[in-house]
C-alpha positions in Angstrom: 105.2 -47.8 45.6 101.8 -47.9 44.0 101.1 -51.3 42.3 100.7 -51.1 38.5 97.2 -51.3 37.1 96.8 -54.4 35.0 94.8 -55.0 31.9 93.7 -58.5 30.9 92.8 -60.2 27.7 91.4 -63.8 27.6 91.6 -65.8 24.4 89.9 -69.2 23.8 90.3 -71.9 21.1 88.2 -75.0 20.7 88.7 -78.3 18.8 85.9 -80.6 18.1 86.4 -84.1 19.6 83.5 -86.5 19.9 85.4 -88.7 22.4 85.2 -86.1 25.1 82.3 -84.7 27.2 80.4 -81.9 25.4 82.0 -82.8 22.1 85.0 -80.5 22.1 88.2 -79.6 23.9 88.7 -75.9 24.8 91.7 -74.2 26.1 92.1 -70.6 27.2 95.0 -68.2 28.0 94.6 -65.0 29.9 97.4 -62.4 29.7 97.7 -59.4 32.1 99.8 -56.4 31.3 100.3 -52.8 32.5 100.0 -51.7 28.9 96.5 -50.6 27.7 97.1 -51.9 24.2 96.5 -55.5 25.4 94.6 -56.4 22.2 97.9 -56.2 20.3 99.0 -59.5 22.0 96.0 -61.4 20.7 97.6 -62.8 17.5 100.6 -64.3 19.3 98.3 -65.7 22.0 96.2 -67.5 19.4 99.3 -69.1 17.9 100.2 -70.4 21.3 96.7 -71.7 21.8 96.9 -73.7 18.6 100.0 -75.5 19.9 98.3 -76.0 23.3 95.3 -77.8 21.6 97.7 -80.2 19.9 99.4 -81.2 23.2 98.0 -83.5 25.9 100.6 -83.4 28.6 100.7 -80.8 31.4 104.5 -80.6 31.1 104.3 -79.5 27.4 101.6 -77.1 28.2 103.8 -75.4 30.8 106.6 -75.2 28.3 104.4 -73.5 25.8 103.1 -71.0 28.4 106.6 -70.3 29.6 107.7 -69.6 26.1 104.8 -67.3 25.5 105.5 -65.4 28.7 109.1 -64.9 27.8 108.4 -63.8 24.2 105.8 -61.3 25.2 108.1 -59.8 27.9 111.0 -59.6 25.4 108.9 -57.2 23.3 110.8 -53.9 23.1 109.1 -50.5 22.9 111.4 -47.8 21.4 112.5 -45.1 23.8 111.1 -42.4 21.6 107.6 -43.6 22.3 108.2 -43.9 26.1 110.0 -40.6 26.7 107.4 -38.3 25.2 106.6 -35.1 27.1 103.1 -34.0 27.9 103.1 -31.4 25.1 104.4 -33.9 22.6 101.7 -36.4 23.5 99.0 -33.7 23.2 100.4 -32.7 19.8 100.2 -36.3 18.6 96.7 -36.7 19.8 95.6 -33.4 18.3 96.8 -34.6 14.8 95.1 -38.0 14.9 92.6 -37.1 12.2 95.4 -36.9 9.7 96.4 -39.7 7.3 99.2 -41.8 8.8 102.0 -40.3 6.7 101.1 -36.8 7.7 101.2 -37.2 11.5 104.1 -36.0 13.7 104.8 -39.5 14.7 104.1 -42.9 13.0 102.2 -45.7 14.7 104.1 -48.0 17.0 105.0 -51.3 15.5 105.1 -54.2 18.0 107.0 -57.3 16.9 107.0 -60.6 18.8 108.9 -63.6 17.5 107.0 -66.8 17.8 108.8 -69.9 16.6 109.9 -69.0 13.1 107.2 -66.3 12.6 107.3 -62.6 13.3 104.0 -61.4 14.6 103.7 -57.7 14.0 100.8 -55.4 15.2 100.5 -51.6 15.3 99.1 -49.4 18.0 98.8 -45.6 18.1 102.0 -43.8 19.4 100.0 -42.2 22.3 97.3 -44.2 24.1 95.2 -42.6 26.8 95.0 -44.1 30.3 91.4 -45.2 29.8 91.7 -46.3 26.1 91.8 -50.0 26.6 92.0 -52.7 24.0 89.9 -52.4 20.9 87.0 -50.4 22.6 85.3 -48.2 20.1 83.1 -45.3 21.0 81.2 -45.6 17.6 79.8 -48.9 18.7 78.3 -47.3 21.9 76.9 -44.4 20.0 75.3 -46.5 17.3 73.7 -48.8 19.9 72.4 -46.0 22.1 71.9 -43.3 19.5 69.0 -41.5 21.2 70.3 -41.7 24.8 74.1 -41.6 24.7 74.1 -38.2 26.4 72.3 -39.7 29.4 75.1 -42.2 29.7 77.6 -39.3 29.3 76.1 -37.4 32.2 76.0 -40.5 34.4 79.7 -41.2 33.7 80.5 -37.5 34.3 78.7 -37.4 37.6 80.2 -40.7 38.8 76.9 -42.5 39.0 76.3 -46.3 38.8 76.1 -47.3 35.1 75.1 -50.9 34.2 75.3 -52.4 30.8 73.2 -55.6 30.4 73.2 -57.9 27.4 70.9 -60.9 28.0 72.0 -63.9 25.9 74.6 -61.8 24.2 78.3 -62.7 24.1 80.2 -61.4 27.1 82.8 -59.8 24.8 80.0 -57.5 23.4 79.1 -56.4 26.9 82.8 -55.8 27.7 83.3 -53.7 24.6 80.4 -51.3 25.5 81.7 -50.9 29.1 85.2 -50.0 28.0 83.8 -47.7 25.3 81.8 -45.8 28.0 85.0 -44.7 29.6 85.9 -42.8 26.4 82.8 -40.6 26.8 84.7 -38.5 29.4 88.3 -39.7 29.2 90.2 -37.7 28.3 90.2 -35.1 29.8 89.2 -36.9 33.0 91.3 -39.9 33.9 91.3 -43.0 36.1 87.8 -43.9 35.0 88.9 -47.5 34.6 89.5 -47.8 38.3 85.8 -48.1 38.9 85.1 -50.4 35.9 83.9 -54.0 36.0 84.0 -55.0 32.3 82.1 -58.2 33.1 80.7 -59.3 36.5 78.1 -61.5 38.0 76.0 -62.1 41.1 79.0 -63.7 42.9 80.7 -60.4 42.9 77.7 -58.3 43.9 79.0 -57.1 47.3 82.2 -55.7 45.7 80.2 -54.1 42.9 77.7 -52.3 45.1 80.4 -51.1 47.4 82.2 -49.3 44.5 81.2 -45.7 44.1 80.1 -44.9 40.6 80.8 -48.3 39.2 80.6 -49.0 35.4 79.8 -52.6 34.9 78.7 -55.2 32.3 76.4 -58.2 33.0 74.4 -60.8 31.1 72.1 -61.8 33.9 68.6 -60.1 33.5 68.0 -60.1 37.2 70.2 -57.0 37.4 67.8 -55.0 35.3 64.9 -55.9 37.7 66.8 -54.5 40.8 66.6 -50.8 40.3 68.2 -50.2 43.7 71.5 -51.6 42.3 72.0 -49.0 39.6 71.4 -45.4 38.6 71.4 -45.9 34.8 70.7 -49.2 33.1 71.7 -49.6 29.4 70.0 -52.5 27.6 72.2 -53.8 24.7 69.3 -55.9 23.4 66.9 -53.0 22.9 69.2 -49.9 22.9 67.1 -48.4 25.7 68.6 -46.4 28.6 66.7 -46.4 31.9 67.2 -43.9 34.7 66.5 -45.1 38.3 63.8 -43.1 40.1 66.3 -42.2 42.9 68.8 -40.8 40.3 66.0 -38.6 38.8 65.2 -37.3 42.3 68.9 -36.5 42.8 69.0 -34.4 39.7 66.0 -32.4 40.9 67.3 -32.0 44.5 69.9 -29.6 45.7 73.3 -31.1 44.8 74.6 -30.9 48.4 71.5 -32.6 49.8 71.7 -35.3 47.0 75.3 -36.0 48.0 74.3 -36.4 51.7 71.5 -38.7 50.8 73.7 -40.9 48.7 76.4 -41.1 51.5 73.8 -42.0 54.1 72.1 -44.7 52.1 74.1 -47.9 51.4 72.9 -50.7 49.1 73.9 -54.1 50.2 73.7 -57.4 48.4 71.3 -60.1 49.7 74.1 -62.6 50.2 77.0 -62.4 52.6 80.6 -62.6 51.5 84.0 -62.8 53.1 85.7 -59.7 54.3 87.7 -57.8 51.7 91.4 -58.2 52.2 93.7 -55.3 52.6 95.6 -54.2 49.5 99.0 -55.6 48.6 101.9 -54.3 46.6 103.3 -56.3 43.7 105.8 -56.2 40.9 103.9 -56.9 37.7 105.5 -57.7 34.3 103.1 -59.2 31.8 101.6 -62.3 33.4 99.8 -65.3 32.0 97.2 -67.7 33.3 95.6 -70.7 31.6 92.3 -72.6 32.0 90.6 -75.6 30.5 86.9 -75.6 29.8 84.3 -77.1 27.5 83.1 -75.0 24.6 82.6 -74.6 20.9 84.1 -71.4 19.7 87.3 -69.4 20.0 86.9 -65.7 21.0 88.7 -63.1 23.0 87.9 -60.1 25.0 89.7 -57.7 27.3 89.2 -56.2 30.8 91.0 -54.1 33.3 92.2 -54.4 36.9 95.1 -54.5 39.3 96.6 -57.7 40.6 96.5 -59.1 44.2 97.8 -62.4 45.3 97.3 -64.4 48.4 94.0 -66.2 48.1 92.1 -68.7 45.9 89.0 -66.6 45.9 90.2 -63.1 46.4 87.9 -60.1 46.0 88.2 -56.9 44.0 88.5 -53.9 46.2 86.7 -50.6 46.0 88.0 -48.4 43.2 89.4 -51.0 40.8 88.4 -54.2 39.3 89.5 -56.9 36.9 87.7 -59.3 34.7 89.1 -61.9 32.4 86.2 -62.6 30.0 85.8 -65.5 27.6 83.2 -65.7 24.9 81.1 -68.8 23.9 78.4 -68.8 21.2 75.9 -70.7 23.4 77.0 -70.0 27.0 79.5 -67.5 28.6 82.6 -68.9 30.1 83.6 -66.7 33.1 86.7 -66.3 35.1 87.8 -63.5 37.4 91.0 -62.2 38.8 91.7 -60.2 41.9 92.5 -56.5 42.3 94.1 -54.0 44.6 92.6 -50.8 46.0 93.6 -47.7 44.1 96.0 -45.6 46.2 96.3 -42.0 44.9 99.7 -40.4 44.9 100.6 -38.0 47.6 99.4 -34.5 47.0 101.8 -31.6 46.9 100.8 -28.5 48.8 99.9 -26.7 45.6 97.9 -29.6 44.3 96.0 -29.9 47.5 95.2 -26.2 47.6 94.0 -26.2 44.0 91.9 -29.3 44.6 90.3 -27.6 47.6 89.6 -24.5 45.6 88.2 -26.4 42.7 85.7 -28.3 44.9 84.7 -25.3 47.0 81.2 -23.8 46.5 80.6 -21.9 43.3 81.2 -18.2 43.0 79.6 -15.5 41.1 79.7 -17.5 37.9 77.1 -19.9 39.3 75.1 -18.0 42.0 73.6 -19.9 44.8 70.1 -18.6 44.2 69.8 -20.5 40.9 67.0 -23.1 41.3 68.4 -26.6 41.6 65.6 -28.0 39.5 67.2 -26.4 36.4 69.4 -29.5 35.7 67.0 -30.2 32.9 68.2 -27.0 31.2 71.4 -28.7 30.1 69.3 -31.0 27.9 69.2 -28.1 25.4 72.9 -27.9 25.1 73.4 -31.7 25.3 70.8 -32.2 22.5 72.5 -29.6 20.3 75.9 -31.3 20.8 74.3 -34.8 20.1 72.9 -33.4 16.9 76.3 -32.2 15.8 77.7 -35.7 16.5 74.9 -37.4 14.5 75.4 -35.1 11.6 79.1 -35.9 11.6 78.4 -39.7 11.7 76.0 -39.3 8.8 78.8 -37.6 6.8 81.0 -40.5 7.4 83.1 -39.3 10.3 85.0 -42.0 12.1 86.2 -43.1 15.6 88.9 -40.6 16.1 86.6 -37.7 15.3 83.9 -38.9 17.7 86.4 -39.2 20.5 87.8 -35.7 19.8 84.3 -34.3 19.9 83.5 -36.0 23.3 86.8 -34.8 24.7 86.1 -31.2 23.7 82.6 -31.3 25.1 83.8 -32.8 28.4 86.6 -30.2 28.6 84.1 -27.4 28.3 82.1 -28.7 31.2 85.2 -29.2 33.3 86.4 -25.7 32.5 83.1 -24.3 33.7 83.6 -26.2 37.0 87.0 -24.5 37.4 85.6 -21.1 36.5 87.9 -21.0 33.5 85.4 -21.0 30.8 84.5 -18.6 28.0 80.8 -19.7 28.2 78.2 -17.0 28.5 76.0 -16.4 31.5 73.1 -18.4 30.1 75.3 -21.5 29.6 76.8 -21.2 33.1 73.4 -20.8 34.6 72.0 -23.9 32.8 75.0 -26.0 33.8 75.0 -24.8 37.4 73.6 -28.0 39.0 75.7 -30.3 36.8 78.9 -28.4 37.8 78.1 -28.6 41.5 77.4 -32.4 41.2 80.6 -32.8 39.2 82.7 -31.2 41.9 81.4 -33.8 44.3 83.1 -36.6 42.4 86.3 -38.4 43.1 87.4 -38.1 39.5 87.1 -34.4 39.5 89.1 -34.0 42.7 91.8 -36.2 41.1 91.7 -34.1 38.0 92.1 -30.9 40.1 95.3 -32.3 41.6 96.6 -33.2 38.2 95.7 -29.9 36.8 97.5 -28.1 39.6 100.6 -30.1 39.1 100.6 -29.2 35.3 99.7 -25.6 35.8 103.2 -24.2 35.2 104.5 -27.1 33.0 105.2 -26.9 29.4 107.2 -24.4 27.3 104.7 -21.6 28.1 105.2 -22.0 31.9 103.1 -19.6 33.9 101.5 -18.3 30.8 99.9 -21.7 29.9 96.6 -20.9 31.5 96.3 -17.5 29.8 97.2 -19.1 26.4 94.4 -21.7 26.9 91.9 -19.0 27.9 92.6 -16.9 24.8 92.4 -19.9 22.5 88.9 -20.7 24.0 87.8 -17.1 23.4 88.8 -17.4 19.7 87.1 -20.8 19.4 83.8 -19.9 21.2 83.5 -16.1 21.3 84.7 -14.9 17.9 81.3 -13.6 16.9 81.0 -11.3 19.9 84.7 -10.2 20.0 85.3 -6.6 18.9 88.5 -5.4 17.1 90.3 -4.6 20.4 89.6 -8.1 21.6 91.2 -9.7 18.5 94.2 -7.3 18.7 94.7 -8.1 22.4 94.7 -11.9 21.8 96.9 -11.8 18.7 99.3 -9.3 20.3 99.6 -11.6 23.3 100.3 -14.6 21.2 103.0 -12.7 19.1 104.7 -11.5 22.2 104.5 -14.7 24.3 105.0 -17.5 21.7 108.5 -16.5 20.6 109.8 -20.0 19.8 108.7 -23.2 18.1 108.2 -25.1 21.4 105.7 -22.5 22.6 104.0 -22.5 19.3 103.7 -26.3 19.4 102.0 -26.0 22.8 99.5 -23.7 21.2 98.9 -26.3 18.5 97.9 -28.8 21.1 95.0 -26.6 22.1 93.9 -26.4 18.4 93.1 -30.0 17.4 92.0 -30.5 13.9 88.6 -31.9 15.1 87.9 -28.4 16.2 89.1 -26.7 13.1 92.8 -26.5 13.8 94.2 -23.1 13.0 90.9 -21.9 11.6 90.1 -19.5 14.6 93.4 -17.7 13.8 93.2 -18.0 10.0 89.7 -16.5 9.8 91.2 -13.3 11.3 92.7 -12.7 7.8 89.2 -11.8 6.7 88.6 -9.3 9.5 87.6 -5.8 8.4 90.5 -4.3 10.4 93.8 -4.3 8.5 95.6 -4.3 11.9 93.9 -7.6 12.8 94.7 -9.1 9.4 98.4 -8.3 9.6 98.8 -9.6 13.2 97.0 -12.9 12.2 99.3 -13.1 9.1 102.5 -12.7 11.3 101.3 -15.4 13.6 100.5 -17.8 10.8 103.9 -17.2 9.2 105.5 -18.4 12.4 103.7 -21.7 12.1 104.6 -21.8 8.4 108.3 -21.9 9.4 108.5 -25.3 11.1 107.2 -28.7 10.2 104.4 -29.2 12.8 103.1 -25.8 12.1 103.1 -26.3 8.4 101.2 -29.6 8.9 98.4 -27.6 10.8 98.4 -25.0 8.1 97.9 -27.6 5.4 94.7 -28.7 7.0 93.0 -25.3 6.3 90.4 -25.3 3.6 91.4 -24.1 0.1 89.7 -20.7 0.5 91.6 -19.9 3.7 94.9 -21.2 2.3 94.4 -19.0 -0.8 93.6 -16.0 1.5 96.8 -16.7 3.5 99.0 -16.9 0.4 97.6 -13.7 -1.1 97.9 -11.8 2.2 101.5 -13.0 2.5 102.5 -12.0 -1.0 100.7 -8.6 -0.7 102.4 -7.9 2.6 105.8 -8.8 1.3 105.2 -6.6 -1.8 104.2 -3.6 0.2 107.1 -3.9 2.6 109.9 -5.2 0.4 108.9 -3.8 -3.0 108.3 -7.1 -4.7 106.5 -7.2 -8.0 103.0 -8.6 -8.4 104.1 -11.0 -11.1 106.3 -13.1 -8.9 103.6 -13.1 -6.3 101.0 -14.5 -8.7 103.4 -17.3 -9.7 104.0 -18.2 -6.1 100.3 -18.3 -5.4 99.7 -20.7 -8.2 102.4 -23.0 -7.0 101.0 -22.9 -3.5 97.5 -23.6 -4.7 98.7 -26.7 -6.6 100.5 -28.0 -3.5 97.4 -27.3 -1.4 95.2 -29.3 -3.8 97.6 -32.2 -3.4 97.3 -31.9 0.4 93.5 -32.2 0.0 94.2 -35.6 -1.5 96.2 -36.8 1.6 99.6 -35.5 0.3 101.7 -33.5 2.7 101.9 -29.8 1.9 105.5 -28.5 2.0 105.7 -24.7 1.7 107.9 -23.8 -1.3 111.3 -22.5 -0.3 110.7 -23.0 3.4 112.8 -26.2 3.7 110.1 -28.0 5.7 110.8 -31.8 5.7 107.9 -34.2 5.2 106.3 -36.0 8.1 107.5 -39.6 8.6 
């Protein structure tokens, strides 16, 4: 059985006391949990810390810690949040831009009883594997506005990424490291297994022996040792520096660059004890306490897996854990041990798919394309970065930024699988990036997961074709001819014959990418045949709650077009009068205007219940 991956948060509280050394008494509590929403435990931890500061005996301290441990582990997560299918999770994620009362599922409320007080916090109903704590991608993009795509490519290609914040609180460094995971996850997963949210020179051997680590430090000596990293991100200046060896790898043939990296090992100047073999544990939420001198009370979170059996155990390759404390004048540091990541056994199909995905490229990326053309992707990266900056200028928030990064990463991954609607010029420019991506551990893991999900979901064996047709509508609509639209819409009408299959289609149409816009815009096509097929498909969405929610996000012009097309079609086929149609249009328009002000749109007469 694979040990659970643990996430850790460390909280500190200090009380001024002139009678003790350094003028204050500081106590800290670290909590480790398999749940990624570790930050939700911070309020109750702080209440326990207040009691700990008031006590002076070890026995009373132990009683408080025991009580905290039991209260946290008594927290109940409703089964409807833990038993969600993959399609349900994808649907919830795709609707995250909506106001809370218009989403398919409300936020999860966590309640912990501490003494006579109920501590209540909320977390999203679906949290990604690498979405840890309160990490925010907006913070990373604002700090490294000009170079965040350089960090993106380094994360994507599994290169060594170092964040350094000299004289900055350790929690600031941790936040940027955890946010970097969100640049590529989702769709890729397991990025946290190579993350060191906070580390130091004492852990240098383990750090340098971890392929493609993502680490945070405050010691400026790391910035001076270019051989230790591929990309260095300076939080003080907002500057991103690429190592000379990394630049050479981008210019070299990807296969040759991989061989050069595997034959060259960077070692730390100091020796360390041999790394122990991994162990298996049972891990409920665990708690550790420390005492230290300090002046402020802060908290920060980290990630890792747990390993026992040693006072000074090491983190192993592939996973790490850091329990980080923050101090206004000096960082307080403590570390915990980890276990090596053991991937699950591959099925025959998954292994075959992984091998195929990592094989040399075919016709889509011909071998005679010069390797030096990695720089060509800058054009596409800069265009995307420009879109993100415009969105931020317009006031777009955290969820929108995450959705944009997810969609961009997914397009690159699709190219690697040869399952992309991108044109020849785009594939040619991305050729080197694709080949380097295929050489990463995270891509091979993704290939295994993709193979295992290939025939899952309501659409079964048709899932892949449904996704390809959606991408064609999203990215090739301008070049599609009438027959292309008819083929796609006919396929959707014949294949998506129940609400479950339609919901799976909605998961491929997140609102950050326009939602149902690629289908609704077909109502304006010059061909009456295309218009009627698009109308039939939209009416299927109109008939159930989740579909109606997606329809309500269309702009007023498209909603008006949909309603007029619907009334006109019914009048032509059922002999209805135009007067009744005009009245219904006005009613629908009023409801749509309300939806633009964060009120759910409920189609009149359809009996669609409001979202919770």
